[in-house]
Each structure stands twice: as structure tokens, then as C-alpha cells.
N, C-alpha and C positions, 0 to 999 in steps of 0.2 A: 410616718409610721405612727399609727394609734396605739393609745394601750387604753384597754379596755378591762375593767377591776370588776368584779362580783362581790358582795359580801352583807353579810346579815348578820343580827345579835339579838336576843332574847335577853332583854332588862330592862329594867323601871324605866320608865323615862317618865318622869314629874310635870316637864312643861312640854310638849308637842309643839306650839305653836309657838316657843325660842328657837327649839332646834329647828324647826324649817326653815324658819328666815335662817337659823347663823348660818347651815346647808347651803339656804338659795345664796346668800351673799359669796359665800367662799367660789362656789362654782361658777357663779355670771363673774366672776373676779378674774377665772381664771379659765376660760372657756370651756369650761365644763358641760357636757350634755348628758343624757341618761335621766331615768327613775328615782327617784328615793322614795320608799314608802315609807312612815313613820308612822306610827300607836304606841301606844301604853308600853304596850309588851316589847315594843325593839325598835327597830328600823332593817329597812330589806333593800339592800339598793344595786343596780350596774350603772355604772358610769363609765366616762370615756372621754379621754383627754391626751393633748401631748403628753410624754415622761416630764417632759420638769411643771407642769402643772398640776400633774397627779401626786408631784412630791410633793407641792405645796398643798395638797387637798388631803394628803396622807399625814403632813405634819399639823396640821387643825384637826383634825381627827381625833389625834391621839391626847389635846387638850379637852376635850369633852368629859365629864365622869364616865369612869367602866367601858371607854369606847380605847383604851390601850392595848388592850389584847386583838382589834379585832382582827381577821382571817382573810387576807385579800387574795382574791382568786384572778390573775391577769392572765390573760392572752392579748393578740396583736391583733391589729387590723391596718387594711394600707387605706380606707374610707374610712369615712363619721358614719357607724353605723346608726347612730341616735340624731333626728333635725333639729328636737328642741331636750331642753329641760324642763322636765317635771320633778317638784317636790310637793306631795299629798301627803295629806295626813287622814288615817284609813282607821278603822274601827280592829283591823289585824293588820301587820304585817306579810301576811298570806292567809287569804281570804278560806274560811273551814267551817266554820260554823258547828263547830262542835264547844259548848259551853263550858264555861268551868275549867279549863285545865290547868293543870301546874306546869308552868313550863321549867319548874327546876326539877322535876322527875321527869326525864326523857330518857332514851334508848340508850344503850354504852356506843361510844365509838368506836370504828371498825379502820385502822389505819389503809389506805388506798392497797400499800405492800402485804396487807394481812386478808384483804378484800377474798379473790380467789381460792386460796386455798379451805376458806371461811364458810363461803356460799358454794362449794364443792361437795362438802358434806351433806351425807343423806339426810341428817336429820334435820336442817336447815332448809325452811319454808322463805322462800324471796321471793318478793313483791316490787314492782317495779308502782312508784306510785305518781305516775304522772299520764299526763293525759292520751286519751288512745292514737292521737295523729301522732304524738312522738315518739308513743310507743312504737309506731309503726316504720320511723324511720331508723330506728335500731334501739337495744335494748342486751342486758346481758345474757348469756347462754343460759337455756331453761327458768328465766324468771316468769316469776306469773303476771299476766298482766290483767287489772281489772277491767279494763277496757270503758275506761270513765270518761265522760264528756270534758266534766271540771275537778279539779281539786274538792272541791266539798262531797260529789258523790263519792269521793273513798268513805265518808265516815258509815252510808247505808251499804254499803258492799262490807265492809270490815266485817259488821253487826252479822251480817246476812254467809259470810263466807269463812271465817276464820274459827276453827274447831273451839268449841266451848268443853269441851270434855279432857282437855288438855293444853291450858294456858301454859305450862312450864315447855312446851316445847321451842325453838327458839325461831323468833324470826328477823329474818334482814330485811330491811326498807330500804329504796334511794332514789334518788330522784336528782334533779340536772345540778344545781348549786348544792344543795345541803339542807336549805331551811324546810321544805314541804316534809320531806321523812323526817327530820329532825320533829316538826310538831305532830305529824301522826305516830310518831312512836311514845309521844305523852298522849296521842289518846289510846293507843293500847293498854298502855300501863295503867289508864283510868278505868279500862274495860276488865283490871284484872292479870293481863299477859306480863308474865316477870322475865323472860327472858328476849328481849327487845333490841333489837341491833340498827343502826344505821352506819352507813359509807362517810365517813369523815370530807368534809366539802364535796359530793355529791360527785357524778359522772366526771365533772370537768377534771377537778384535782386529780381523781382517776386515771382520766388519758393525761393528765400533764405528768403524773409518778409514773405510770406505765409506758411513754409515748414510744421507747426504744425496745420494748421487753413484750415477751409472746402475752396477751390478756384475755380476758374470756367477754370483752365485750365484741358487740357484734353488729355493722351499720353505722350510722352516723347521728351523732347528736344534737338535734332541733334545740333551738334557741330563739327567743322572743326579742330579736333584732332584725334589721337589714340585713344583717348577714346567713340568719336562718339555718344554719347549722355552721357550726364549729371546724376550722381549717387548721390540721393537728400540726401542720407545717407551721403555723404562725403560734404557737404553742410553743413556751419557754419550758425549759425541763427543768427539773427539782434537784 
């Protein structure tokens, strides 16, 4: 059985090349595959390996400044869902192309256990920040689908479709693992929206937390590896 771990963090990376080499060396040493994106704004990763290898990787990550509080989201897989290791330096850890975002000013987290009650409020606008083909496989009941081809399209959609006469109305955003919805809340804050929220840890964390409970999720959750979708039977419970 393999452990699939997804994590990200927005934090200033002073030496991206050094971090790239360090993470690549550690993963290669421990037989870990997957994709790690590094930028000056932070890190975004999905990696997979045997349990012992992942423990070694986690222990190494905690030695890196500002990485001691990383939030790892784990699921299990009976086969290796990534064929190789990619550790890349990018201009953004998730491409959005909205310039001059202050990632210290993002929306408020909503915990998975509080999410259903929050999005069921009549005054909350719930927005799925994922691509149209991800939404087609599953989403939260009554969530707005922007029907975008790629995440960068959400910039234009938000400018054209969100109300400009009521920037205090609550808006809740979500994505698969949390990184896209967190970045999109920073964009909405920049536009002047004041009550912006996002699902802590994204859909993956929600499904893990609500695995054995009634929830408002409908369908399957698309993921970007050879599994295509998350197998709920192979997700740990919290």
C-alpha cells in the first residue's frame, strides 16, 4: 500500500533553487514520486511513497524554516499513481496570473465539520473554483459552477459575475486540496470583498472528515494523477 500525501503552503522562499535540490534529493533517496512545485510564494505538492519513506520525508520537511506546521492530507493507493518525480521551479505554485496578490490577506478558513451548515445558509454564495471537467464528476449541492477551462479563467469570471454592489455578502470557495480556493480568496479580498471564506484542506479534507457521516457532497472527486478520482474506501478517517 502506498501513501499519497498532498500539501501546500504560502510562505516566502528565499532560495528556491536550494529548496528544489533539497527536496529532490530527499525524495529520490526515499523512492518517492510525484510533483512538487516551488516558487518564491511557497510550495505545492502531491507525493507518494511507502509509509516508512513518507515518514522520512516528513521528518526532513520539519527541518526547513517555516515548514514545521505543514498540513499533510493523506490517502492510500494500492499502486504507484505517479510514474516519476518532478520538482519544478515556477513563478506561482498554482498559476492564477492575478498580479500583486498579498497571500497574507486571504479568506477565513471554514473547518470541514462546519462547512455544511455554513454553505446551507441562504445568504452564502458558494463557488467551486475548479475546472469544468472536475466539477462534472462531483461538487457540493447548489454550488456555483463558473464553467472554467483553467484556474486562470476564474479571474475574469469573478470580475464579471460577482456582485459589485454588495461586497460584504459572504462568499465561500472550495477546491480539491485548498490551494486554489485560498489563492482565489486573496484575489477577492484585493477586489474589496470583505466576508470571504474557504474550505480548510479542500474537498479531500472534507471527505476524509465526513467519511462516515451525512454530507452535502454529490458525486466523485477528480484528482490529477493515475487514480483519476479518490477512492473513499482508501481514505483514513480523522
